[in-house]
N, C-alpha and C positions, 0 to 999 in steps of 0.2 A: 552694270545693267541695274535697272530700278524697276521694282514691282509695287503697284498701288493696289491697296486692298481697301474696299468700301463696304458699308453694310447700311442698307436703307438710303433714303433720299436726304435725310438731315444728318446722317451720322458723319463723324470725322473721318476723313480718308487717311489711311496709314501707308507709309512709303518705306519699303524694304529695299536695300541697296546690297548688291552682291559683287565681289570682285571676280576677276577671271579665274583665279586659282580656287576660289571657293566653289565656283560652278564646276570646274574639272573635277574637284574632290568629290562633290556631290554625285556627278554622273558616274564616277568610278564605284562609289559605294552603292549606287543603284545597280550597276552591272554586276557587282559581286553578289548582292542580294538575290538578283534574278537567277544567276548561275547556281546559287545555293538551293534556292527553292526548286529550280528545274531538276537538279541532281537528286534531291529528296524525292521528288515526284517520280523520277525515272527508276530509281532503286527500290523505292518502297511501293510503287503502284505498278509500273510497267513490268518489271521483273517478276514480282509476285503474281501478277495476272497471268504472265506467260508460263510460270512454272505450275501454278495451281489450276490453270485451264478455266479462267473466268469466262462465262458466256458473253459472247459479242465482243466484249472488251479485249479478250485474249487474242481474238482473231486479228484485231486491228494493230496490237502492239507486238505480236509475235514476229512479223517480218523485221521489226526494228531491232529486237534483241536476239534473233536467231543466230547471228554470227558470234555474238558474245557467248551465248550458251553453248554453242559447238565448240568454242575455244576452251571454255572451262571444262567441259565433258572430255575433251581430248587430253587436257592437262591432268585431270583426275585419273583418267584411264591409263595414261603413262606412268603415273605414280603407283597405281595399283598393280600394274605389270611389274614394275620394278620391285615393289614389296613382295609380290607372289614369287618372283625369282629368288629374293633372299630367304623366304620361308622354305622353298625348296631346298636351297643350300644348307639351311639349318637343320632340316630333316635328314638330309644325307649324312651330315656330321653326326647327328645323334644315333644314327644306324651304325656308323663306324664305331662310335663309342660303346654301344651295346655290345657289338662283336668283340671288341678289345676287352670289355668287362667280363665276358664270358670266359675268355683265356686267363685273365688275371685271377678270376674266381678259384680256378684250381689251385693256384699258388697259396690262396688265403684260406682254403678249407671251406669256402662258401659254395653252396649249390648253384649251378648256372640258372636254375629257374628263378632265384631270388634276385637276379639281375634284369629281369624282364619287367616291363611296365605292367601296372595292374590290369590294364585292359587286355593284354596278351596272355595274362596268367589265369584269369577268370574264365570258366566254362559258360555254358548255356547258350541261348539263342541270341541273336542280333539282328538288327534291321534298321530301317529309317528311309527317308526319301533319298533318291539319288540326285546329288548335287554336282554337276560337272565342275572341274576345277581349271578348265582352260582359259575361262574368262571369270575369274573370282571376283565376287563383290566384296566390298569393305567389311561387311558384317562377317563373311566367311573367312576373310583373312585375319580379322581380329580373333575370331574363334580358333583358327589354327595357330596363331601366335600364343594364345592363352594355353592351349594344349601343349605347345612345345616348351612353354615356361614351367608348366607343371611337370612335364617329363624330364627337364633339366633339373629341377629341384629333387625330384624322386632319384634320378641317377646320381646326383651329388651326395645324397644320403646314403645311397648304397656304396659308392666309392669311399666315403668315410668309414663305413663298416668294413670294407675290404682293408683299407689302410690300417684300421684298428686290429684286425686279425692278423695282418702281416706283422705289425709291430709286437703284438702279443707273442706271435711264434718266435719272433727274434729275441725279445726278452727271456722267453722260455729257453731258447738255446743258449743264451748268455748264463743262465742260472744252472746249467747241466755241467758238472765237473768233467769236462773232455779235454782240458789242457794239462800236460804233465807238469807237476810242480817243480821237477828238476829235469835238466837234460843229461841223458846218459842211459847206459843199460840198467835193467832191473836185476838186482842181486838175488832176490828171493821173491817168488810169486805167491799168488793166493792159493790156498788149499793145504792139504796135510803135508807135514814135513817133520823131520827129526829135530826136536827142540835143541838148540845149540847149548843149553845149560845142563839138561838132564838126559839128553839123548833119547827122549821118548817121542812117540808120534803125537802130534798135536795140530790143531788147526791154526795156520797162519792167516789172520784175517784181513791182510793187506798186501801192499807191495813195498819192498825195500829198495831204496835208491841209495847206493853207496856214494859218498861225497866227502870232501874234506871239511873239517869243522869251520863253521862260519860261513858256508856257501849259502847264498840267498835262497829261500824257499818262496814260491810264488803261489798265489791262489789259483786253484784249478778252475774256479768259476766265481762269479759275482755272488756275495752274500753278506750275512751279518755275523760278526763274531759273537758267538753265544757262550763260550767257555774258554778260559786260559788259566793255566796254573800247573802245579806239580802233581803228578800221578805216580803211585809207587812202581808201576811197571812201565808206563809210557814215558815217565820223566816229565820234562817240560812239554805239556800237551795243549795244542790249539784246536778248537773246534769251530767250524764255520757252517751256519745254516743257509742253504740255498733255496729254501721253500719247497713246497710240494712233498715234504717228508724227506728231502735229500740233505745229508750232512757229510761234511769231510772232516777227517782228523789228521793232524800233522804231529808226529810224536818224537820223542828223543831230541828235541830242539835244544840248542845252546842258548838261544834268546828268541823272544817273541816281540815282534816289532809293533803289534797293533793293539790297542786297548779293547777292553770288553765293551761291546755294544757298537764297535765301529762297523761302517758299511765299507766293504772291500770290493774291488773290481777285478775282473779276470786278469791274471798276470801280474797283480801287485804284489811286491815283496811283503810277506807277512811274518817271516820268521827265518831262523838260521839253523843250519845243520849242526847237530851235536851228538852226543853219546850218553845223554842222561837217561836215568831209569834203568830198566833191565835191557841192556844193550852190550854187545861184544865189541862194538867199533863205531866210528862216526858214520852215520847214515840217517836217512829219513824213512820212517815208517809212515805210510800213506794208506788210509782206509776211506771207503765210501759206504755210507749206510743209508738204506732206505727204510724209513719208519723204524730205525733202531736196528734193523737187521743187516749185518755186514754183506756187501756185495763184492765181486771181483772187479776191482778199479780198472783192470785192463780192458774190460768191455766198454767202459765209458771213454777211456783214453783212445781206444781205437774207433770211437764213433758209433759202436754198436750198443745203443741204449736198450736196456730190457724193455719188453713191451709194457709191463706194469708201470714203469716210469714214463714212457712215452705217451700214454694214454692219459696222463694227468693233465 
């Protein structure tokens, strides 16, 4: 194909020659350009006019884009309905978690009111416009999701508090000397008795556990070794501090197996039975003191902790 280009009567004529493939490529580029321009006009003019309700023009283009807008609205509505169902399921789960939290709070010593959301715990009036949620909008769903997220964070903090309280109670129980340091019967209990050396009435400040020399002595609770050494009456004496003013003593030992300052756990072997000090035979003399005042160890070993100790 040849194209002649002239300008004026005396101007030189130019000749342009195009092959068949060049013409096909040019036509293809022209078609692509026209489609791009028409697409831009459709999306940025027709759709905008239909959505914003431009006068006159919107009336002409609305029939063209009506089906597309209807399909998009249907798609959005289906997604909103699915989201609304998920929000409802999340709300039901939160209600179950709150009910479970009220039951667990009793075990942790936390008041049930502390597990309720702030909106349910505050008094005063309330109000606002009524917005039905059978067909919620996107803004309403976003608001509901934000509220659920806030409630979840709040309940997470409260469950952390409950867990902390439960752990605190468990640790407190581990620090109370309620495990017998030796297995077997008690030879002499707490209270007044005839002294085995002078046959006079005197206060026996602990429990005696008869056993063979070298029998392992176990810590009645977890704590820290605060004293170990030789006492003129107790012989080889071990003292363990359990916190909150609670201390246990293990007397007349033949050997002490833990160093000063050691952290011991409940049931750990800490010493060996002996007959050192003021003793008539191999046995363990076991004492429990609260703020330095001797207590009846049998009350601790039986699980009946004195109220003054339980309130700490």
